[in-house]
Backbone bond lengths (Angstrom), bond angles and torsions (degrees), N, CA, C in turn:
res aa  C-N    CA-C-N  psi(-1)  N-CA   C-N-CA  omega(-1)  CA-C   N-CA-C  phi
1 M - - - 1.464 - - 1.518 107.66 -
2 M 1.303 117.24 118.73 1.464 122.16 -177.19 1.528 108.73 -102.22
3 I 1.346 114.68 143.50 1.447 120.75 -178.42 1.516 108.11 -148.73
4 S 1.320 115.26 148.65 1.459 120.35 178.93 1.520 109.99 -62.68
5 K 1.339 117.41 147.84 1.448 122.54 -179.85 1.515 111.90 -61.18
6 R 1.340 114.65 -31.06 1.456 120.34 -178.32 1.543 112.22 -64.58
7 Y 1.349 115.43 -32.67 1.467 120.46 -177.91 1.518 112.69 -109.06
8 K 1.322 117.20 25.21 1.494 118.62 -176.48 1.529 111.99 -66.16
9 N 1.341 117.43 -30.89 1.462 118.38 178.85 1.524 113.12 -75.61
10 A 1.341 116.63 -12.21 1.443 119.46 -179.61 1.517 112.08 -79.47
11 L 1.336 118.47 -19.60 1.466 122.37 178.67 1.526 108.40 -84.63
12 L 1.331 116.31 108.66 1.468 120.38 -174.61 1.523 111.49 -79.79
13 W 1.346 118.21 -46.73 1.459 120.65 178.59 1.527 108.92 -160.65
14 A 1.309 115.30 160.41 1.468 121.11 178.20 1.529 108.39 -148.11
15 K 1.335 115.71 147.52 1.462 120.23 179.18 1.532 109.64 -155.21
16 T 1.319 115.78 161.66 1.461 121.84 -179.36 1.541 109.49 -109.43
17 Y 1.321 115.71 156.82 1.473 122.85 177.55 1.535 107.38 -123.32
18 P 1.335 118.29 82.70 1.465 121.53 -177.42 1.550 113.65 -66.80
19 S 1.322 116.77 -21.39 1.459 120.06 -177.25 1.502 113.26 -90.29
20 A 1.321 118.99 0.27 1.457 121.26 -178.15 1.514 110.89 -71.98
21 D 1.304 117.43 135.37 1.457 123.31 179.61 1.514 109.06 -105.35
22 C 1.339 115.94 98.00 1.457 121.02 -178.14 1.537 111.23 -125.48
23 Y 1.326 118.21 27.25 1.464 124.44 176.87 1.528 110.02 55.27
24 S 1.317 115.58 52.38 1.466 120.84 179.96 1.520 108.05 -158.17
25 D 1.348 115.55 153.68 1.437 120.04 177.02 1.527 111.20 -88.21
26 H 1.309 117.54 0.75 1.473 122.66 177.41 1.508 109.77 -88.43
27 V 1.352 115.71 158.12 1.478 122.08 179.35 1.513 106.90 -104.98
28 P 1.327 118.79 126.79 1.510 120.22 178.72 1.525 111.00 -65.47
29 V 1.294 115.94 139.74 1.450 123.99 177.50 1.534 108.04 -118.16
30 V 1.314 117.00 127.49 1.475 121.64 -179.12 1.513 108.45 -122.26
31 G 1.322 115.79 139.09 1.466 120.71 179.95 1.500 110.22 -140.98
32 K 1.333 116.60 158.35 1.454 122.66 175.87 1.527 107.67 -110.26
33 F 1.315 115.74 122.96 1.447 122.41 -173.73 1.532 108.62 -122.76
34 K 1.336 116.02 129.99 1.473 120.96 179.22 1.512 107.93 -131.11
35 L 1.327 115.95 112.54 1.452 121.36 -177.36 1.511 110.67 -89.52
36 R 1.325 116.23 131.97 1.456 121.77 178.14 1.519 109.30 -104.73
37 L 1.318 115.84 120.06 1.472 120.68 179.74 1.527 108.59 -93.83
38 K 1.317 115.94 147.54 1.463 121.50 -179.49 1.500 111.07 -70.41
39 K 1.342 115.18 136.47 1.463 120.12 178.68 1.536 109.75 -84.93
40 N 1.343 114.53 140.35 1.460 119.02 177.70 1.517 112.52 -80.58
41 S 1.321 116.39 -27.54 1.459 120.61 -178.58 1.538 110.51 -70.71
42 K 1.319 115.64 138.31 1.434 121.34 179.79 1.546 110.03 -83.90
43 P 1.336 118.53 140.20 1.474 119.97 178.35 1.496 112.03 -67.80
44 F 1.334 114.87 157.06 1.453 121.11 -179.95 1.550 109.36 -72.40
45 T 1.299 116.17 122.54 1.463 120.27 179.86 1.509 109.97 -129.95
46 N 1.274 117.20 139.45 1.467 122.29 176.80 1.522 110.68 -85.71
47 I 1.331 115.45 136.50 1.450 121.62 175.84 1.526 108.49 -86.58
48 K 1.313 117.10 118.21 1.473 120.93 -175.99 1.515 109.24 -99.02
49 F 1.354 115.08 117.14 1.457 120.93 177.17 1.530 108.61 -101.52
50 D 1.317 113.80 156.40 1.473 119.64 176.05 1.524 108.64 -80.26
51 L 1.315 116.03 80.87 1.472 122.16 -171.48 1.538 111.29 -71.70
52 A 1.315 117.85 -16.07 1.458 119.87 179.46 1.540 110.90 -64.54
53 K 1.332 117.85 -25.42 1.469 120.59 -179.01 1.512 111.89 -70.14
54 L 1.355 116.29 -23.43 1.479 117.73 176.83 1.517 112.75 -66.71
55 K 1.343 116.27 -22.98 1.468 120.13 177.81 1.513 112.01 -94.18
56 T 1.324 117.48 -42.37 1.445 122.18 -173.63 1.511 113.13 -81.75
57 N 1.321 118.00 -31.61 1.469 122.19 -174.89 1.535 109.69 -111.27
58 Q 1.324 116.64 105.66 1.440 121.80 -178.73 1.519 112.18 -66.52
59 T 1.319 117.60 -34.30 1.469 122.05 -179.78 1.529 110.94 -63.03
60 I 1.322 116.35 -45.49 1.480 120.36 178.62 1.525 109.86 -65.34
61 R 1.295 117.24 -38.41 1.475 121.49 -179.69 1.544 109.90 -62.25
62 E 1.329 117.01 -45.53 1.469 120.46 179.44 1.541 111.94 -65.81
63 K 1.334 115.99 -41.56 1.458 119.06 178.37 1.532 111.24 -62.54
64 Y 1.308 115.07 -39.55 1.460 119.70 179.93 1.521 110.91 -64.76
65 Q 1.350 117.35 -42.74 1.464 120.55 178.84 1.522 112.13 -64.16
66 I 1.303 116.93 -43.20 1.481 120.44 179.79 1.528 110.50 -66.63
67 S 1.320 116.50 -40.29 1.478 120.53 -179.67 1.528 111.41 -63.71
68 V 1.334 117.30 -42.95 1.469 120.49 179.84 1.521 110.86 -64.34
69 Q 1.326 116.77 -43.84 1.479 120.25 178.99 1.511 111.94 -61.27
70 N 1.332 117.13 -44.80 1.472 120.46 -179.18 1.536 111.94 -64.50
71 K 1.315 115.79 -42.82 1.451 119.75 -178.75 1.543 110.68 -69.23
72 F 1.316 117.54 -37.47 1.464 120.19 -179.77 1.527 110.75 -67.94
73 E 1.327 116.07 -41.77 1.480 119.81 179.15 1.541 110.62 -67.70
74 A 1.314 117.20 -32.28 1.473 120.27 179.12 1.547 112.48 -68.23
75 L 1.327 115.47 -28.91 1.454 119.06 178.49 1.521 114.16 -73.35
76 G 1.327 117.88 -20.77 1.465 121.88 177.41 1.501 112.38 82.68
77 D 1.332 114.16 172.38 1.473 121.53 -179.93 1.540 110.29 -79.16
78 A 1.308 115.62 146.79 1.464 122.67 177.27 1.524 109.29 -128.24
79 E 1.321 115.71 145.33 1.464 120.83 179.03 1.508 112.59 -85.99
80 E 1.351 117.24 -43.75 1.447 121.27 -176.96 1.524 110.66 -73.61
81 V 1.308 116.98 142.53 1.460 121.69 179.98 1.520 111.17 -63.83
82 E 1.341 116.76 -38.61 1.466 120.49 -179.83 1.529 111.50 -61.47
83 Q 1.346 116.51 -40.07 1.472 120.04 179.16 1.511 110.60 -71.23
84 Q 1.327 118.26 -37.53 1.449 120.51 176.41 1.524 112.47 -60.39
85 W 1.317 115.21 -42.15 1.477 120.02 179.37 1.535 109.71 -66.44
86 E 1.331 117.89 -43.40 1.464 120.50 -179.81 1.512 111.06 -63.62
87 N 1.320 117.97 -39.22 1.479 121.01 177.84 1.530 110.41 -64.27
88 F 1.322 115.96 -40.09 1.463 120.13 -177.31 1.545 111.36 -67.16
89 I 1.328 116.53 -47.53 1.496 118.69 -176.76 1.525 110.33 -74.84
90 S 1.356 118.51 -31.47 1.458 118.33 178.62 1.542 110.48 -68.48
91 A 1.349 117.87 -37.54 1.461 120.16 176.65 1.531 111.53 -64.66
92 I 1.320 116.78 -39.86 1.462 120.90 178.26 1.539 111.08 -64.95
93 M 1.321 116.15 -47.34 1.470 119.96 -176.83 1.521 112.13 -65.92
94 E 1.346 117.55 -41.74 1.471 119.57 178.74 1.520 111.31 -65.40
95 A 1.324 116.78 -41.32 1.453 120.04 179.92 1.531 111.06 -67.39
96 A 1.320 117.15 -41.45 1.466 120.84 179.78 1.520 110.11 -65.13
97 T 1.299 118.58 -38.80 1.479 122.41 179.98 1.505 111.05 -64.95
98 E 1.339 116.42 -37.44 1.474 121.05 -178.41 1.532 112.86 -79.14
99 V 1.317 117.40 -39.10 1.467 120.64 -170.48 1.543 111.54 -97.60
100 I 1.321 115.91 -46.91 1.467 119.06 -174.10 1.514 109.73 -91.32
101 A 1.324 115.74 134.61 1.464 120.30 179.25 1.543 109.79 -76.48
102 K 1.299 114.99 151.41 1.459 120.26 177.47 1.549 108.42 -81.19
103 V 1.310 113.70 157.93 1.448 120.08 179.21 1.527 108.65 -67.36
104 K 1.335 116.79 133.11 1.448 120.64 179.91 1.511 111.17 -63.91
105 R 1.301 113.43 143.19 1.475 117.98 -177.91 1.538 109.75 -65.58
106 K 1.317 113.61 147.62 1.472 118.98 178.60 1.524 109.18 -105.02
107 A 1.294 115.20 145.67 1.452 119.08 179.92 1.525 110.68 -70.98
108 K 1.334 115.94 140.36 1.461 119.89 178.69 1.522 111.06 -67.45
109 Q 1.321 117.36 -35.41 1.457 122.35 179.62 1.519 108.57 -102.34
110 K 1.322 116.33 138.54 1.436 121.78 -177.72 1.494 114.13 -68.50
111 W 1.333 115.87 -20.98 1.472 118.89 179.11 1.540 111.18 -87.72
112 M 1.321 116.70 -1.77 1.463 120.07 179.03 1.529 111.26 -70.89
113 T 1.320 116.33 136.56 1.447 122.08 -178.83 1.529 110.61 -109.47
114 E 1.321 116.16 165.53 1.463 120.53 176.68 1.512 112.11 -64.53
115 E 1.326 116.08 -32.79 1.478 119.49 178.11 1.535 110.81 -63.55
116 I 1.340 117.51 -40.13 1.457 119.73 179.39 1.511 110.99 -68.63
117 L 1.333 118.00 -39.43 1.442 121.28 178.64 1.539 111.10 -62.44
118 N 1.304 116.61 -39.97 1.476 120.15 176.74 1.511 111.61 -64.60
119 L 1.348 115.58 -40.45 1.484 118.37 178.14 1.519 110.53 -66.02
120 M 1.321 117.46 -37.27 1.473 119.47 176.63 1.506 112.90 -62.54
121 E 1.327 115.70 -40.22 1.466 120.06 176.70 1.517 110.95 -64.62
122 E 1.340 114.62 -40.42 1.474 119.33 177.28 1.531 111.33 -65.12
123 R 1.328 116.26 -37.83 1.462 120.42 176.25 1.518 112.88 -64.51
124 R 1.334 115.17 -39.73 1.472 119.61 178.50 1.518 111.81 -63.84
125 C 1.320 117.23 -38.19 1.460 120.93 178.66 1.534 112.99 -71.31
126 A 1.328 117.46 -18.66 1.466 121.86 -177.91 1.524 112.75 -99.59
127 K 1.325 117.32 26.37 1.458 119.48 -177.96 1.531 112.67 -65.75
128 G 1.330 116.90 -30.65 1.491 119.66 -179.74 1.517 113.04 -71.06
129 N 1.354 118.51 -26.71 1.457 122.73 -178.56 1.547 108.29 -102.53
130 K 1.318 115.06 107.44 1.458 119.44 -173.46 1.518 112.23 -64.93
131 E 1.334 117.94 -45.14 1.473 121.68 -178.68 1.514 111.70 -63.13
132 K 1.314 116.21 -46.31 1.453 120.01 -179.98 1.517 110.51 -64.61
133 Y 1.336 115.72 -39.70 1.457 120.41 179.44 1.535 111.35 -61.05
134 E 1.318 117.75 -44.28 1.454 121.67 179.81 1.524 111.93 -65.75
135 Q 1.325 117.35 -37.88 1.443 120.83 178.46 1.529 111.64 -64.10
136 I 1.319 116.06 -45.95 1.475 119.84 178.38 1.521 110.17 -67.52
137 H 1.314 116.61 -34.35 1.486 120.11 179.69 1.535 109.99 -64.36
138 K 1.304 117.96 -40.15 1.483 120.79 177.23 1.526 110.81 -63.09
139 K 1.319 115.79 -40.25 1.474 119.90 178.68 1.533 109.56 -62.96
140 V 1.339 115.14 -43.13 1.459 119.18 -179.64 1.523 111.69 -61.07
141 Q 1.355 115.27 -43.52 1.454 119.76 179.17 1.539 112.02 -63.12
142 E 1.299 116.29 -42.50 1.448 120.98 178.81 1.539 112.42 -63.58
143 K 1.328 115.13 -45.24 1.457 119.92 179.54 1.526 111.35 -65.06
144 C 1.336 115.81 -39.42 1.480 120.42 179.72 1.525 110.65 -64.29
145 N 1.297 116.29 -46.72 1.487 119.84 179.29 1.531 111.39 -61.37
146 M 1.330 115.90 -43.83 1.443 119.54 -179.30 1.524 112.51 -66.84
147 S 1.344 115.84 -44.16 1.457 119.46 -179.88 1.516 112.10 -66.24
148 K 1.323 116.85 -40.49 1.461 120.11 179.58 1.544 111.75 -64.98
149 E 1.337 115.48 -40.75 1.463 120.26 179.29 1.541 110.55 -63.40
150 N 1.337 115.75 -44.04 1.461 118.74 -179.92 1.524 111.66 -66.13
151 W 1.327 116.18 -37.44 1.485 120.61 177.83 1.522 111.13 -63.45
152 I 1.323 116.61 -41.94 1.465 121.72 -179.77 1.545 110.34 -65.97
153 I 1.330 115.38 -39.86 1.487 119.41 179.55 1.522 109.97 -63.50
154 E 1.338 116.57 -43.57 1.482 120.29 179.50 1.530 110.91 -64.38
155 K 1.344 115.63 -39.78 1.462 119.37 179.21 1.522 111.45 -65.85
156 C 1.308 116.62 -38.72 1.486 120.69 177.83 1.518 111.40 -63.96
157 K 1.313 116.52 -37.45 1.475 120.35 177.30 1.544 109.49 -65.36
158 E 1.323 116.33 -41.56 1.480 119.14 177.68 1.510 110.98 -64.27
159 I 1.333 118.73 -38.94 1.475 122.63 -179.13 1.524 108.58 -64.81
160 E 1.316 118.09 -40.94 1.481 120.72 178.80 1.538 110.94 -62.74
161 Q 1.308 116.68 -39.74 1.470 120.53 179.59 1.524 112.12 -71.14
162 Q 1.342 116.31 -32.22 1.478 120.88 -175.06 1.543 111.31 -88.27
163 R 1.315 119.57 -3.58 1.472 121.25 -174.42 1.514 112.19 -60.48
164 K 1.335 117.60 -37.03 1.465 120.46 -178.25 1.526 112.50 -97.90
165 H 1.301 117.05 -36.78 1.474 119.75 -170.77 1.530 112.99 -94.37
166 A 1.313 119.90 -32.25 1.477 121.75 -176.37 1.536 108.96 -138.61
167 P 1.343 118.50 75.01 1.471 120.00 -177.70 1.523 113.96 -65.81
168 Q 1.336 118.59 -32.60 1.467 120.56 178.33 1.513 111.33 -64.45
169 T 1.311 116.75 -46.62 1.451 121.29 177.13 1.547 110.87 -63.00
170 M 1.316 115.63 -35.24 1.473 120.64 179.17 1.543 110.35 -61.67
171 F 1.359 116.95 -45.47 1.448 119.90 -178.48 1.516 111.72 -67.91
172 R 1.350 116.76 -34.19 1.463 118.93 176.57 1.527 110.97 -66.15
173 N 1.304 117.02 -39.00 1.467 119.40 177.67 1.530 111.16 -68.04
174 I 1.304 117.07 -34.58 1.488 120.16 177.52 1.532 109.97 -64.96
175 E 1.336 116.83 -43.83 1.466 120.26 177.59 1.520 110.37 -65.00
176 E 1.332 117.24 -34.25 1.474 120.39 179.42 1.521 110.61 -66.10
177 I 1.323 117.18 -38.54 1.475 120.72 -178.80 1.521 109.87 -73.96
178 T 1.324 116.87 -45.19 1.473 120.60 -176.90 1.525 112.29 -74.28
179 G 1.341 118.09 -18.03 1.450 120.86 179.46 1.499 114.09 79.31
180 K 1.343 118.39 18.00 1.451 120.93 -179.92 1.518 109.72 -80.26
181 R 1.315 115.92 137.41 1.476 122.30 177.61 1.501 109.62 -133.45
182 T 1.319 114.80 148.13 1.457 119.46 177.09 1.524 109.05 -104.28
183 F 1.322 115.33 132.12 1.450 120.76 178.94 1.526 108.85 -105.96
184 L 1.317 114.58 119.14 1.471 120.79 -178.23 1.501 112.82 -81.45
185 S 1.338 117.69 -23.20 1.460 120.62 -174.77 1.511 109.62 -105.57
186 T 1.357 116.02 139.78 1.468 121.64 176.63 1.491 112.35 -90.25
187 G 1.357 118.66 -7.31 1.447 121.22 -178.40 1.529 112.50 80.62
188 C 1.324 117.24 7.40 1.469 122.63 -178.66 1.507 110.29 -117.95
189 I 1.340 116.69 146.69 1.455 122.12 173.76 1.522 107.28 -133.58
190 K 1.315 115.84 168.37 1.443 121.18 -177.87 1.506 111.48 -101.73
191 A 1.349 117.28 142.64 1.432 122.65 174.14 1.516 110.30 -79.09
192 T 1.319 117.21 177.96 1.457 122.05 -179.13 1.527 111.87 -62.43
193 N 1.330 116.08 -32.24 1.465 119.79 -179.22 1.536 112.67 -88.63
194 G 1.352 117.26 4.50 1.470 121.74 176.83 1.503 115.53 92.89
195 D 1.350 118.21 -2.28 1.468 120.16 179.16 1.533 110.11 -73.96
196 I 1.340 114.25 149.91 1.466 120.53 178.06 1.527 109.33 -80.88
197 I 1.354 116.19 128.81 1.469 122.41 177.47 1.519 108.07 -105.49
198 I 1.338 116.45 125.80 1.471 120.99 -179.42 1.511 111.53 -120.03
199 D 1.317 119.28 -15.60 1.459 122.23 179.70 1.521 109.21 -75.31
200 K 1.329 116.99 135.96 1.468 121.92 -174.35 1.544 111.15 -63.58
201 E 1.340 117.28 -44.01 1.459 120.45 -178.35 1.520 111.24 -65.63
202 K 1.326 116.58 -40.51 1.477 119.79 178.52 1.516 111.54 -68.44
203 I 1.340 116.12 -32.19 1.488 118.92 177.26 1.529 109.20 -66.41
204 L 1.324 119.71 -40.79 1.449 122.51 178.82 1.543 109.10 -66.30
205 E 1.318 116.90 -39.56 1.481 119.00 177.41 1.522 111.31 -63.03
206 R 1.333 115.70 -38.57 1.481 119.72 179.79 1.526 110.98 -66.43
207 W 1.364 116.50 -40.36 1.479 119.26 177.16 1.508 110.46 -64.98
208 A 1.340 118.85 -40.30 1.486 121.10 177.96 1.520 110.55 -63.04
209 E 1.327 116.64 -38.98 1.468 121.13 177.37 1.525 110.27 -64.83
210 Y 1.311 117.23 -40.80 1.474 121.45 -178.96 1.530 109.91 -66.08
211 I 1.338 117.93 -41.91 1.451 120.80 -179.17 1.525 111.25 -66.95
212 R 1.343 116.58 -39.45 1.474 120.08 176.87 1.526 111.37 -61.43
213 E 1.314 116.94 -41.68 1.448 119.48 178.07 1.516 113.31 -69.91
214 L 1.350 116.17 -34.53 1.449 120.76 -178.17 1.533 111.71 -68.27
215 F 1.333 116.54 -39.56 1.482 121.40 -176.24 1.532 110.59 -107.89
216 K 1.294 117.05 29.60 1.461 120.27 179.85 1.513 110.27 -67.59
217 D 1.355 115.91 132.78 1.458 122.39 -179.03 1.522 108.42 -109.25
218 D 1.330 117.77 118.58 1.431 122.37 -179.11 1.523 114.21 -88.32
219 R 1.318 116.43 -1.05 1.469 118.08 179.57 1.524 110.75 -69.30
220 K 1.324 116.91 144.08 1.449 121.43 -177.26 1.525 113.69 -71.72
221 D 1.327 115.26 -37.72 1.489 120.08 -176.51 1.515 111.48 -109.48
222 H 1.368 117.77 34.52 1.457 119.42 -176.23 1.515 112.72 -71.65
223 N 1.347 118.66 -18.12 1.470 121.44 179.12 1.495 112.20 -86.36
224 I 1.314 119.77 -7.45 1.463 122.83 -178.49 1.514 109.57 -94.89
225 M 1.324 116.23 117.25 1.468 121.56 177.37 1.514 108.52 -93.80
226 K 1.300 117.90 118.00 1.448 122.82 -178.40 1.525 110.91 -99.11
227 N 1.320 115.68 147.74 1.445 120.48 176.44 1.515 111.03 -69.19
228 N 1.327 115.53 150.93 1.446 120.16 -179.37 1.517 109.83 -92.45
229 F 1.314 116.33 112.05 1.461 121.06 179.17 1.526 111.38 -107.16
230 A 1.297 117.66 -5.47 1.456 120.61 -177.68 1.537 108.48 -141.18
231 G 1.304 115.44 158.65 1.449 119.72 178.70 1.527 111.05 109.81
232 P 1.297 117.17 151.48 1.487 121.04 -176.51 1.530 109.27 -71.64
233 P 1.332 117.35 147.29 1.470 121.06 178.19 1.539 111.30 -72.54
234 I 1.323 116.02 160.60 1.453 121.24 178.58 1.513 108.89 -75.16
235 M 1.309 116.81 128.22 1.444 121.12 -175.41 1.531 110.06 -94.84
236 K 1.330 115.73 150.59 1.455 121.70 -179.82 1.540 112.05 -63.63
237 E 1.326 115.54 -34.32 1.459 120.34 -179.39 1.535 110.26 -65.86
238 E 1.344 117.20 -35.01 1.465 120.78 177.42 1.527 111.30 -63.34
239 V 1.321 115.07 -45.02 1.463 120.41 -179.47 1.517 110.05 -65.01
240 E 1.341 117.02 -41.84 1.459 120.29 179.64 1.524 111.44 -61.77
241 T 1.324 116.58 -42.92 1.461 121.66 178.37 1.523 111.83 -63.11
242 A 1.338 115.85 -40.95 1.472 121.28 -179.60 1.532 110.68 -66.18
243 I 1.323 117.45 -40.44 1.466 121.51 179.80 1.528 110.12 -66.15
244 K 1.328 117.57 -40.93 1.453 120.81 -179.71 1.527 111.97 -66.44
245 K 1.335 117.22 -30.00 1.460 120.09 179.97 1.503 113.78 -81.23
246 M 1.316 117.60 -7.95 1.470 120.60 179.49 1.526 110.33 -67.74
247 K 1.329 116.50 135.55 1.441 121.66 -179.83 1.539 110.54 -77.89
248 H 1.302 114.65 144.54 1.465 120.91 179.71 1.530 111.34 -87.01
249 G 1.318 115.19 157.66 1.468 120.14 176.61 1.508 114.23 79.08
250 K 1.349 118.38 13.51 1.470 120.87 -179.69 1.526 109.63 -82.87
251 A 1.334 114.78 151.86 1.471 120.16 177.47 1.530 108.77 -69.10
252 T 1.334 115.52 146.11 1.461 121.26 -179.08 1.522 110.28 -87.75
253 G 1.297 115.41 166.52 1.464 122.08 177.28 1.522 111.69 -94.17
254 P 1.324 117.47 -157.67 1.460 121.16 -179.28 1.529 113.41 -62.21
255 D 1.352 118.26 -23.90 1.461 120.11 -178.20 1.527 112.78 -84.44
256 N 1.339 118.46 -8.73 1.479 122.32 179.48 1.535 114.23 64.76
257 I 1.334 117.36 15.88 1.452 121.91 -178.92 1.513 109.07 -98.50
258 S 1.324 116.56 119.81 1.456 121.05 178.93 1.532 110.47 -96.50
259 G 1.292 116.03 163.22 1.483 120.42 179.57 1.515 112.84 -62.19
260 E 1.327 117.63 -32.26 1.475 120.90 -179.52 1.518 111.81 -65.43
261 L 1.361 117.90 -33.83 1.465 120.29 -179.60 1.516 110.94 -68.60
262 I 1.327 118.23 -35.31 1.477 122.18 179.79 1.541 108.75 -77.48
263 E 1.327 116.78 -40.80 1.478 119.99 -179.14 1.497 111.67 -63.75
264 A 1.341 117.95 -34.98 1.455 121.17 -178.85 1.523 113.08 -68.19
265 L 1.353 117.87 -18.23 1.474 120.65 179.15 1.503 113.19 -77.62
266 E 1.341 115.84 -12.92 1.469 121.76 176.03 1.533 112.38 56.97
267 D 1.330 119.81 -129.02 1.461 122.13 -174.16 1.520 112.87 -62.15
268 F 1.326 117.59 -39.12 1.453 120.94 179.80 1.513 111.12 -61.40
269 G 1.326 117.38 -47.58 1.441 121.04 -179.10 1.540 112.54 -67.04
270 I 1.333 115.62 -40.65 1.461 119.75 179.89 1.523 109.37 -63.89
271 G 1.339 117.01 -41.44 1.472 119.78 179.89 1.519 113.10 -64.82
272 K 1.330 117.18 -40.80 1.445 121.17 -179.74 1.524 111.74 -69.00
273 V 1.326 116.18 -41.60 1.464 119.99 178.23 1.532 110.69 -64.71
274 T 1.340 116.82 -41.95 1.436 120.53 178.35 1.530 111.76 -60.63
275 H 1.340 115.89 -45.84 1.470 119.88 178.82 1.514 110.64 -63.00
276 L 1.287 119.11 -40.60 1.458 123.53 179.92 1.529 110.56 -65.64
277 L 1.318 118.48 -42.48 1.446 122.53 178.33 1.524 111.25 -64.56
278 K 1.315 117.19 -37.56 1.471 121.03 177.69 1.536 110.05 -63.68
279 E 1.336 115.38 -41.75 1.464 119.10 179.35 1.543 111.17 -63.98
280 I 1.323 115.83 -40.88 1.472 119.87 177.70 1.521 110.61 -65.16
281 Y 1.318 116.36 -41.53 1.443 121.36 -177.49 1.525 111.58 -68.09
282 D 1.320 116.82 -38.23 1.473 120.80 -177.56 1.511 112.65 -80.73
283 T 1.290 119.36 -39.51 1.452 122.05 -175.10 1.530 113.68 -92.86
284 G 1.333 116.91 -23.89 1.478 118.92 -176.42 1.490 113.70 80.96
285 Q 1.348 118.17 4.90 1.462 121.98 178.19 1.533 109.91 -88.51
286 I 1.325 115.19 123.08 1.471 120.67 -179.19 1.510 109.90 -109.18
287 P 1.346 119.87 126.73 1.470 120.37 176.42 1.525 112.06 -56.57
288 T 1.340 114.97 151.44 1.457 120.24 -176.57 1.541 111.92 -60.87
289 D 1.310 116.07 -41.52 1.492 121.85 -178.22 1.533 110.66 -61.16
290 L 1.344 116.89 -36.79 1.455 120.45 -177.47 1.517 112.51 -79.62
291 S 1.333 117.11 -12.19 1.466 120.68 178.69 1.518 112.58 -97.82
292 K 1.342 117.02 3.11 1.452 121.53 -179.97 1.525 110.45 -101.23
293 S 1.293 116.54 147.36 1.472 122.54 176.28 1.509 109.86 -134.69
294 I 1.319 116.95 142.23 1.429 123.41 179.88 1.535 107.10 -110.04
295 F 1.329 116.37 119.33 1.458 122.41 179.19 1.509 110.06 -102.97
296 I 1.312 115.60 133.18 1.461 121.86 176.32 1.519 109.68 -118.16
297 A 1.320 116.10 119.70 1.454 120.81 -178.14 1.525 110.60 -78.50
298 L 1.311 117.15 111.94 1.468 121.88 179.38 1.536 107.61 -96.61
299 P 1.323 118.73 120.41 1.466 121.23 -177.53 1.517 112.17 -68.70
300 K 1.309 115.88 137.91 1.468 121.71 175.81 1.535 107.23 -95.48
301 K 1.311 116.63 -156.06 1.444 120.84 -179.59 1.512 109.74 -62.64
302 P 1.364 118.47 125.51 1.471 119.75 -177.37 1.506 112.65 -66.05
303 G 1.353 115.93 147.51 1.438 122.35 177.91 1.505 112.16 -71.87
304 K 1.334 116.20 158.05 1.461 120.67 179.81 1.534 110.08 -71.90
305 V 1.301 115.72 147.51 1.473 121.05 178.82 1.527 109.26 -64.55
306 S 1.327 117.51 -34.59 1.447 120.53 -179.13 1.541 111.54 -64.71
307 D 1.353 116.99 -33.88 1.443 119.95 177.63 1.508 111.48 -66.87
308 I 1.321 116.33 -38.52 1.475 120.09 179.08 1.526 110.38 -68.61
309 L 1.347 117.52 -42.44 1.448 120.73 179.32 1.520 111.66 -65.57
310 A 1.330 116.32 -35.26 1.472 118.90 -178.50 1.524 110.46 -69.42
311 A 1.358 116.30 -28.70 1.455 119.33 -178.84 1.525 112.52 -78.59
312 I 1.323 116.20 -14.16 1.475 120.30 -178.56 1.526 107.69 -109.32
313 K 1.333 116.24 108.32 1.450 121.40 -176.69 1.543 111.99 -101.48
314 D 1.313 115.77 -26.80 1.471 118.75 -176.53 1.536 108.67 -86.02
315 R 1.320 116.91 136.68 1.456 121.96 -179.17 1.516 111.77 -67.09
316 D 1.315 117.91 -38.26 1.464 121.40 -178.91 1.547 109.73 -67.26
317 L 1.344 116.73 -38.57 1.445 119.82 177.67 1.545 111.21 -65.22
318 W 1.303 116.15 -38.19 1.469 120.55 176.69 1.530 110.46 -64.09
319 R 1.320 117.17 -39.15 1.446 122.09 178.58 1.515 110.80 -63.84
320 D 1.379 115.90 -45.90 1.462 119.85 -179.97 1.511 111.35 -64.16
321 M 1.335 117.05 -34.55 1.462 120.70 179.79 1.519 110.65 -65.49
322 I 1.352 115.62 -41.76 1.467 119.15 178.12 1.515 110.64 -62.48
323 A 1.336 115.51 -41.66 1.468 120.31 -179.98 1.509 111.56 -63.58
324 N 1.326 117.05 -44.58 1.460 121.68 -178.57 1.518 111.78 -67.40
325 T 1.341 117.37 -42.28 1.453 119.54 178.28 1.528 112.35 -65.84
326 Y 1.337 115.47 -34.99 1.463 118.03 176.57 1.515 110.27 -67.62
327 K 1.338 116.34 -37.12 1.436 120.80 179.88 1.508 111.09 -64.47
328 Q 1.354 117.00 -37.97 1.457 121.39 -177.53 1.511 113.07 -81.73
329 G 1.352 116.91 -3.83 1.445 120.61 177.72 1.505 113.79 77.98
330 I 1.346 116.07 25.63 1.492 119.72 179.93 1.524 109.53 -90.64
């Protein structure tokens, strides 16, 4: 069975049936083909700003504060809590994009140098000129080969020195050079009845089922949000203390707003957050971004291969599992 190299991952499995009687001297060939179409939606990506400049550079900090205030005032007052939240985060994101520089990209390969990255950018800009593009491409290849060779030589020297004194570091460097990685997750989870789930859509359904059971609310009126007519109001000092206790360097949520961006606004940011929290507390309206959670499945100790094989009794199911795991690169 022949297939284009572009679609080689779409062919899950193929087999022949030599015993089939179809009045022909040929042998039927059967295969399972699954075509993956490109998605138009862009994946969720966090925008990484150089937040260290908000602490070290007072000029950038002041520009950022002034820019947020101007943009927030230009948007005007809003009555709905959702609109107030959107105005607040949009003012912060626009000001941060204009004033604060983004984190410089990091090379995927450790032997990559800044000179090679600049040449790659120059090559990308020269796509319209074929001759110039090929010339820069040759330079990139030469620099990559030279840089990689020098990096390997330096690593080999370190390995020789670490052979007696630091064997653990030596083995890590060997794995780094050879490119070997250990995968702790098999990409499979168990259903409620103990069956192994390998299909991606069914795995997502199982996770959704698990989350619903984990956060199940047995209260009868849990869907009814009541207004707050009693209780002390949220104080500005409480919000200020909470913001100061927030840890730095944490990953952001769907709104891309980190704690450092709010902390750098000082009194203005604390005042706006306090007012917004009071509105949420009094009206019971929660912004959409604050009601979302991102769950990341961290693999624990992997299960034994014998346990997985024992759970699969059907030969066809075992064959499909091999095809799916090969497709997923496990």
